[in-house]
TITORKOL-274463 format. One record per residue (C-alpha): residue number from 1; residue in three letters; x, y, z. Coordinates in Angstrom, 1 decimal. Layout:
NUM|ALA|X|Y|Z $
...
END
This chain:
1|MET|-17.9|18.9|-26.4 $
2|ARG|-19.9|15.6|-26.8 $
3|LEU|-21.6|13.6|-24.1 $
4|VAL|-21.5|9.9|-24.9 $
5|THR|-24.0|7.9|-22.8 $
6|SER|-23.8|4.4|-24.2 $
7|SER|-21.1|1.7|-24.3 $
8|MET|-21.8|1.1|-28.0 $
9|ALA|-21.1|4.8|-28.7 $
10|LEU|-17.9|4.6|-26.7 $
11|LEU|-16.8|1.5|-28.6 $
12|ALA|-17.6|3.2|-32.0 $
13|MET|-15.2|6.1|-31.3 $
14|PRO|-12.2|6.3|-33.6 $
15|GLY|-9.2|4.5|-32.3 $
16|VAL|-11.1|2.2|-30.0 $
17|GLN|-10.8|-1.4|-31.3 $
18|HIS|-13.0|-3.1|-28.6 $
19|GLN|-12.5|-6.7|-29.7 $
20|GLU|-8.7|-6.4|-29.5 $
21|ILE|-8.8|-4.5|-26.2 $
22|MET|-11.1|-7.0|-24.5 $
23|ASP|-9.5|-10.2|-25.8 $
24|PRO|-7.4|-10.7|-22.7 $
25|ILE|-10.4|-11.1|-20.5 $
26|LEU|-13.4|-12.1|-22.7 $
27|ALA|-12.3|-15.7|-22.9 $
28|HIS|-10.0|-15.8|-19.9 $
29|PRO|-10.4|-19.2|-18.2 $
30|ALA|-10.4|-17.5|-14.8 $
31|ILE|-13.8|-16.1|-15.4 $
32|SER|-15.5|-19.5|-15.2 $
33|ALA|-13.1|-20.9|-12.6 $
34|LEU|-13.8|-18.0|-10.2 $
35|SER|-17.6|-18.2|-10.8 $
36|ILE|-17.7|-14.5|-11.4 $
37|ASP|-21.5|-14.4|-12.0 $
38|VAL|-22.2|-16.3|-8.9 $
39|ARG|-19.7|-14.8|-6.5 $
40|PRO|-18.8|-11.4|-8.0 $
41|ARG|-18.0|-9.8|-4.6 $
42|SER|-15.8|-12.6|-3.2 $
43|ARG|-12.3|-11.4|-3.0 $
44|LEU|-9.3|-12.7|-4.9 $
45|LYS|-6.9|-14.6|-2.7 $
46|ASN|-3.3|-15.8|-3.0 $
47|LYS|-4.6|-19.3|-3.8 $
48|HIS|-6.1|-17.9|-7.0 $
49|LYS|-2.7|-16.9|-8.5 $
50|SER|-2.5|-20.2|-10.4 $
51|LEU|-5.4|-19.0|-12.6 $
52|PHE|-3.2|-16.2|-13.9 $
53|SER|0.2|-17.8|-14.0 $
54|ASN|-0.1|-18.7|-17.7 $
55|ILE|0.3|-22.4|-16.9 $
56|HIS|-2.9|-23.0|-18.7 $
57|MET|-1.7|-21.1|-21.8 $
58|ASP|0.8|-21.5|-24.6 $
59|ARG|3.0|-18.4|-24.1 $
60|ASP|4.0|-18.4|-27.8 $
61|HIS|0.4|-17.8|-28.8 $
62|THR|-0.7|-15.6|-25.9 $
63|CYS|-1.0|-11.9|-26.8 $
64|ASP|1.1|-9.4|-24.8 $
65|SER|-2.0|-7.7|-23.4 $
66|THR|-3.1|-11.0|-21.9 $
67|LEU|0.2|-11.4|-20.2 $
68|LEU|0.0|-7.9|-18.8 $
69|PHE|-3.5|-8.5|-17.5 $
70|ASP|-2.3|-11.6|-15.8 $
71|GLU|0.6|-9.6|-14.2 $
72|LEU|-2.0|-7.2|-12.8 $
73|ALA|-4.2|-10.0|-11.6 $
74|LEU|-1.3|-11.6|-9.8 $
75|VAL|-0.8|-8.4|-7.9 $
76|ALA|-4.5|-8.1|-7.1 $
77|CYS|-4.5|-11.7|-5.8 $
78|SER|-1.6|-10.9|-3.5 $
79|THR|-3.4|-8.1|-1.8 $
80|GLU|-6.5|-10.2|-1.0 $
81|VAL|-8.7|-7.0|-1.0 $
82|VAL|-9.9|-6.9|-4.6 $
83|CYS|-13.3|-8.4|-5.5 $
84|ARG|-13.3|-11.0|-8.3 $
85|LYS|-15.7|-9.0|-10.6 $
86|GLU|-13.9|-5.7|-9.8 $
87|LEU|-10.6|-7.0|-11.3 $
88|PHE|-12.2|-7.6|-14.7 $
89|GLU|-14.4|-4.5|-14.7 $
90|THR|-11.6|-2.2|-13.7 $
91|TYR|-9.3|-3.6|-16.3 $
92|ALA|-12.0|-3.1|-19.0 $
93|ALA|-12.5|0.5|-17.9 $
94|ALA|-8.8|1.2|-17.9 $
95|THR|-8.1|-0.3|-21.3 $
96|TYR|-11.0|1.7|-22.9 $
97|ILE|-9.8|4.9|-21.3 $
98|HIS|-6.2|4.3|-22.3 $
99|ALA|-7.2|3.4|-25.9 $
100|LYS|-9.2|6.6|-26.3 $
101|PHE|-6.8|8.9|-24.4 $
102|PRO|-3.4|7.2|-25.0 $
103|HIS|-1.4|10.5|-24.9 $
104|VAL|-3.0|12.0|-21.8 $
105|LYS|-0.3|12.3|-19.1 $
106|ARG|-2.3|13.7|-16.2 $
107|ILE|-5.3|11.8|-14.8 $
108|ALA|-7.4|12.4|-11.7 $
109|ASP|-9.2|9.3|-10.4 $
110|LEU|-12.2|10.8|-8.5 $
111|ALA|-14.1|9.0|-5.8 $
112|ALA|-11.2|6.6|-6.2 $
113|GLY|-11.9|4.2|-3.4 $
114|HIS|-8.8|2.0|-3.1 $
115|GLY|-7.4|3.3|-6.4 $
116|LEU|-7.2|0.1|-8.5 $
117|LEU|-8.1|2.0|-11.7 $
118|SER|-5.3|4.5|-11.2 $
119|TRP|-2.7|1.8|-11.0 $
120|PHE|-4.0|0.0|-14.1 $
121|LEU|-3.9|3.3|-16.0 $
122|LEU|-0.3|3.8|-14.9 $
123|VAL|0.8|0.3|-15.9 $
124|LEU|-0.8|0.6|-19.4 $
125|ASP|1.1|3.8|-20.0 $
126|HIS|4.3|2.2|-18.7 $
127|TYR|4.6|-0.2|-21.6 $
128|ASP|4.8|0.1|-25.4 $
129|THR|3.7|-2.7|-27.8 $
130|VAL|6.5|-3.6|-30.2 $
131|PRO|7.0|-6.4|-32.8 $
132|ASP|8.4|-9.5|-31.3 $
133|SER|12.0|-10.1|-32.5 $
134|VAL|11.6|-13.9|-32.2 $
135|ILE|8.0|-14.8|-33.3 $
136|PRO|6.8|-13.2|-36.6 $
137|GLY|3.4|-11.5|-36.4 $
138|ARG|3.4|-11.4|-32.6 $
139|THR|3.9|-8.3|-30.5 $
140|THR|5.5|-8.0|-27.1 $
141|LEU|5.8|-5.4|-24.3 $
142|LYS|8.7|-3.1|-23.5 $
143|ILE|9.0|-0.3|-21.0 $
144|SER|8.1|2.9|-22.6 $
145|SER|10.8|5.4|-23.4 $
146|ASP|8.4|8.3|-23.2 $
147|SER|10.2|11.2|-21.5 $
148|ARG|6.9|12.4|-20.0 $
149|PRO|5.3|9.5|-18.3 $
150|ARG|1.7|9.5|-17.0 $
151|THR|0.9|10.5|-13.5 $
152|VAL|-2.3|9.8|-11.6 $
153|VAL|-3.8|11.5|-8.5 $
154|CYS|-6.6|9.7|-6.6 $
155|VAL|-9.1|11.9|-4.8 $
156|ASP|-11.6|10.7|-2.2 $
157|ARG|-12.9|11.8|1.2 $
158|ARG|-11.1|9.0|2.9 $
159|MET|-8.2|6.8|1.8 $
160|PRO|-9.2|3.3|2.8 $
161|ALA|-6.7|0.9|4.2 $
162|SER|-7.1|-1.3|1.1 $
163|ALA|-5.7|1.6|-1.0 $
164|ASP|-2.4|1.4|0.9 $
165|THR|-2.4|-2.4|0.6 $
166|ILE|-2.8|-2.1|-3.2 $
167|ALA|-0.3|0.7|-3.5 $
168|ASN|2.4|-1.3|-1.6 $
169|ALA|1.8|-4.4|-3.8 $
170|MET|1.9|-2.4|-7.1 $
171|ILE|5.0|-0.6|-6.0 $
172|GLN|6.7|-3.8|-5.2 $
173|ARG|5.9|-5.2|-8.7 $
174|PHE|6.3|-1.9|-10.6 $
175|PRO|8.7|0.2|-8.5 $
176|GLN|9.2|2.8|-11.3 $
177|LEU|5.5|3.9|-10.8 $
178|GLU|5.8|5.0|-7.2 $
179|PRO|6.6|8.7|-7.9 $
180|ARG|3.8|8.9|-10.5 $
181|TRP|1.0|8.1|-8.1 $
182|SER|-0.5|10.1|-5.2 $
183|TYR|-3.6|10.0|-3.1 $
184|ILE|-5.4|13.1|-1.7 $
185|GLN|-8.1|12.9|1.0 $
186|SER|-10.5|15.7|0.0 $
187|ASP|-14.1|16.4|-0.8 $
188|LEU|-14.6|16.6|-4.5 $
189|SER|-16.2|20.0|-4.2 $
190|ALA|-12.7|21.3|-3.4 $
191|ILE|-11.3|20.2|-6.8 $
192|VAL|-10.1|22.9|-9.2 $
193|PRO|-9.2|20.8|-12.2 $
194|ASP|-6.8|21.9|-15.0 $
195|PRO|-8.0|21.5|-18.6 $
196|SER|-5.0|19.3|-19.4 $
197|CYS|-6.2|16.7|-16.8 $
198|LEU|-8.5|13.8|-17.7 $
199|LEU|-11.1|13.1|-15.0 $
200|THR|-12.0|9.5|-14.5 $
201|SER|-14.3|7.6|-12.1 $
202|VAL|-15.6|4.1|-11.7 $
203|HIS|-17.2|4.7|-8.3 $
204|ALA|-19.2|7.8|-8.9 $
205|CYS|-22.6|6.6|-7.9 $
206|GLY|-25.9|8.4|-7.9 $
207|THR|-25.8|12.2|-8.2 $
208|LEU|-22.0|12.2|-8.0 $
209|THR|-21.8|11.3|-11.6 $
210|ASP|-24.1|14.3|-12.4 $
211|TYR|-21.8|16.5|-10.4 $
212|LEU|-18.7|15.3|-12.2 $
213|ILE|-20.3|15.9|-15.6 $
214|GLU|-21.1|19.5|-14.5 $
215|ILE|-17.5|20.0|-13.5 $
216|ALA|-16.3|18.7|-16.9 $
217|ILE|-18.7|20.8|-18.9 $
218|GLY|-18.0|23.9|-16.9 $
219|ASP|-14.3|23.6|-17.3 $
220|SER|-14.3|22.2|-20.9 $
221|MET|-12.6|19.0|-19.7 $
222|ALA|-12.6|15.4|-20.7 $
223|LEU|-14.4|13.0|-18.3 $
224|THR|-14.9|9.2|-18.3 $
225|SER|-17.2|7.7|-15.9 $
226|ASP|-18.1|4.0|-15.8 $
227|ASN|-20.7|2.9|-13.2 $
228|TYR|-24.0|1.3|-12.8 $
229|CYS|-26.0|3.5|-10.4 $
230|THR|-26.1|7.0|-11.9 $
231|SER|-29.2|9.1|-11.9 $
232|ALA|-28.2|10.5|-15.3 $
233|SER|-28.4|7.1|-17.0 $
234|LYS|-30.1|3.9|-15.9 $
235|THR|-28.7|1.9|-18.8 $
236|GLY|-25.7|0.5|-17.0 $
237|ALA|-23.5|2.0|-19.7 $
238|PRO|-20.2|3.9|-19.3 $
239|LEU|-20.3|7.6|-19.7 $
240|ALA|-17.7|9.8|-21.3 $
241|VAL|-17.4|13.5|-22.0 $
242|VAL|-15.1|14.1|-24.9 $
243|PRO|-13.8|17.5|-26.0 $
END
């Protein structure tokens, strides 16, 4: 088992093409329009949907992953409970996790909060990238034909009202995902994880990250944790435990 404690180490892992993964958001016009650096905690509203409607883009030259990000952003705007910066950070975490563990079909989102990461991971698994039949050299998205789709369980001491709001919006947009998602209100100390399950967390602050690492090492499991206030690392870099 390896413990990776820097974002550069995570990006250097085989199979993780960070530039391609991050293209949908690195230069997205909504970043400047929303003043992400100035107002990171301000919530996305319905009025912001126009920033993700592709009106500002030429769809013939927009990559499929950008279109998928915009679809998720539109859902986030409709809930009016997601912070501006959180949308981009959670999408980045989800795409890195999916790129490194594309075939993992059981994921536990620990200290899940309102569960935005869990829904993004489900949506990423729900689609396959295939060659576009109309535009040469371009790819498009189609619903995955995998007979064993990914499922995600969120675990936290309390399920906030915002989690229900996000779940309702996601199910309305992606109804096929409803039976693949669940939320359990429980203390993390009660968790007995299965080795086949990938543990993830983007809200494990302070010593909670240390605790999750201990669980993963003790049960020889894979763990990804991306946060900025862990006592184990003050670098502001995502952590990953990879078997």
